[in-house]
C-alpha positions in Angstrom: 34.0 -21.7 31.7 34.6 -19.2 34.4 32.5 -19.2 37.5 31.6 -16.1 39.6 30.5 -16.3 43.2 29.1 -13.5 45.3 28.0 -13.6 48.9 24.3 -13.0 49.6 22.8 -11.4 52.7 19.6 -9.8 53.8 20.8 -6.3 52.9 21.9 -7.1 49.4 20.0 -9.3 46.9 21.9 -11.5 44.5 22.1 -10.1 41.0 19.7 -11.6 38.4 20.7 -12.4 34.8 18.8 -10.6 32.0 16.2 -12.6 30.1 16.6 -12.6 26.3 14.0 -13.7 23.8 12.8 -13.2 20.2 9.9 -10.9 19.3 7.2 -11.9 16.8 7.8 -11.8 13.1 6.6 -8.5 11.6 4.2 -8.4 8.7 5.8 -8.5 5.3 6.7 -5.1 3.8 4.8 -5.8 0.6 1.5 -7.7 -0.1 2.5 -8.7 -3.7 5.8 -8.8 -5.6 6.6 -7.0 -8.9 8.3 -8.8 -11.8 11.6 -7.2 -10.7 12.0 -10.1 -8.4 11.9 -8.5 -5.0 9.8 -10.9 -2.8 9.6 -8.8 0.4 11.0 -9.2 3.9 9.7 -9.8 7.4 11.8 -9.1 10.5 12.0 -10.1 14.1 14.2 -8.5 16.9 15.8 -9.6 20.1 14.1 -8.5 23.3 15.6 -8.2 26.7 14.2 -7.8 30.2 16.7 -6.7 32.8 17.1 -8.6 36.0 16.3 -7.1 39.4 18.9 -6.2 40.6 20.7 -6.2 37.3 23.7 -8.4 36.9 27.1 -6.7 36.2 27.9 -8.8 33.3 24.8 -10.8 32.2 22.6 -7.8 31.5 21.0 -6.1 28.5 24.1 -4.4 27.4 25.8 -7.8 26.7 23.6 -10.1 24.6 24.4 -13.8 24.3 26.2 -15.1 21.2 25.9 -14.2 18.4 25.2 -10.7 19.8 22.6 -8.1 18.8 21.0 -9.3 15.6 17.8 -8.6 13.5 16.9 -11.7 11.7 15.2 -11.3 8.3 13.3 -13.9 6.3 11.6 -13.9 2.9 7.8 -13.5 3.1 5.8 -16.7 2.5 2.8 -16.9 0.2 3.3 -13.5 -1.6 1.8 -13.6 -5.1 2.8 -11.5 -8.1 1.3 -8.1 -8.5 -1.3 -7.6 -11.2 -1.6 -4.5 -13.4 -4.9 -2.7 -14.0 -7.6 -5.2 -15.2 -10.8 -3.2 -15.0 -12.2 0.4 -14.7 -15.8 0.8 -13.7 -17.2 4.3 -13.2 -20.6 5.9 -12.5 -21.3 9.4 -13.7 -23.4 11.6 -11.3 -27.1 12.2 -12.2 -26.9 16.0 -12.2 -27.7 17.6 -15.5 -24.2 19.0 -15.9 -22.3 15.9 -14.7 -21.6 14.3 -18.0 -19.2 15.1 -20.8 -18.8 14.5 -24.5 -15.0 15.1 -24.2 -12.5 12.3 -24.6 -11.7 10.9 -21.2 -8.5 9.3 -19.9 -7.7 7.9 -16.5 -4.4 8.7 -14.9 -2.8 6.7 -12.0 0.2 7.4 -9.8 1.7 6.2 -6.6 2.1 9.1 -4.3 5.8 9.9 -3.4 7.2 8.1 -6.4 7.7 8.7 -10.1 5.4 5.8 -11.0 2.5 7.0 -13.2 0.4 5.8 -16.2 -2.4 7.0 -18.3 -4.9 4.8 -20.1 -5.9 5.1 -23.8 -9.0 7.2 -24.4 -12.0 5.6 -22.5 -14.8 5.7 -25.1 -17.5 3.1 -25.2 -20.4 3.0 -27.8 -23.3 5.4 -27.5 -23.4 8.3 -25.1 -20.4 7.5 -23.1 -19.8 9.5 -19.9 -23.4 10.9 -20.0 -25.1 11.9 -16.9 -26.4 9.0 -14.9 -24.6 6.3 -16.9 -21.9 3.8 -16.1 -18.7 3.0 -17.9 -16.9 -0.4 -17.8 -13.5 -1.0 -19.4 -11.5 -4.3 -19.3 -9.7 -4.3 -22.7 -7.2 -2.6 -24.9 -7.8 0.8 -23.3 -5.8 -0.4 -20.2 -2.6 -1.5 -22.0 -0.6 1.6 -21.2 -0.9 0.7 -17.5 0.3 -2.8 -17.9 3.5 -2.1 -16.0 1.9 0.0 -13.3 1.3 -1.6 -9.9 -0.6 0.1 -7.1 1.1 1.1 -3.8 -0.6 1.9 -0.4 -0.8 5.6 -1.6 -2.6 5.2 -4.9 -4.0 8.4 -6.5 -6.0 8.9 -9.6 -7.2 11.7 -11.9 -9.4 12.0 -15.0 -8.0 13.9 -18.0 -10.5 15.5 -20.3 -9.4 16.5 -23.8 -11.6 19.6 -23.9 -13.0 22.2 -21.4 -16.0 20.1 -20.3 -16.3 19.0 -16.8 -17.1 15.6 -15.5 -18.6 14.6 -12.1 -17.9 11.0 -10.9 -20.3 9.3 -8.5 -18.2 6.2 -8.0 -14.9 4.8 -9.4 -14.0 1.1 -9.0 -10.6 -0.3 -10.1 -9.4 -3.8 -10.3 -5.8 -4.9 -10.2 -6.4 -8.7 -10.5 -7.9 -9.7 -7.1 -7.2 -6.3 -5.5 -10.1 -3.9 -5.6 -10.0 -0.1 -5.1 -13.0 2.3 -4.7 -13.7 6.0 -4.7 -17.0 7.7 -4.0 -17.2 11.2 -5.3 -20.2 12.8 -3.5 -20.1 16.5 -4.0 -16.4 16.5 -4.6 -16.2 14.3 -7.7 -15.6 17.1 -10.3 -12.8 16.7 -12.9 -11.9 19.3 -15.5 -9.4 19.4 -18.3 -7.3 22.1 -16.5 -7.8 20.9 -12.9 -5.0 19.2 -11.0 -7.6 16.8 -9.4 -5.5 14.0 -8.0 -7.7 12.0 -5.5 -7.0 9.1 -3.1 -8.7 5.8 -4.0 -8.8 3.2 -1.2 -8.2 -0.5 -1.3 -11.4 -2.4 -0.3 -10.3 -6.0 -1.0 
């Protein structure tokens, strides 16, 4: 190898080589994988601290072999995503909050074309009546069997007639992942209302 020499004196400090290191691994770009086989990636980058004074050749412009490089690895411990497994909803107690219309739940991942709509959600008795709760874990969910939630999950209730529905709470399960929405004074849904709402992951 070639050797360079440079005289040092009180007026001029010897140049110092840059220090190269690896940064930490990033978090994975997904928290579960879909059946399409993509298992996610994590990334780390090379970091450089310039010497003082910087070296003419051994500086941050010239990384050591094999050069500038982002290293990517598969994410460990990522499980397969689950489709929708449960819908639990509470209707507000106000006198006008319930509905006798057929009710459907629509889901979509904001910014994508991924959407689904359940079958009609109709339990025995006075379903979707004021102050009641509804719980569905069966065949009604099948149309959403290939829908998997993203970080930007939205929902809407579609009513088959002109009635309104005021939701106090909505709780969704996608396997072990849980999402929750609390309606408060803004939980109204109508058959002709484009009422897409954000629902947040709580577990």
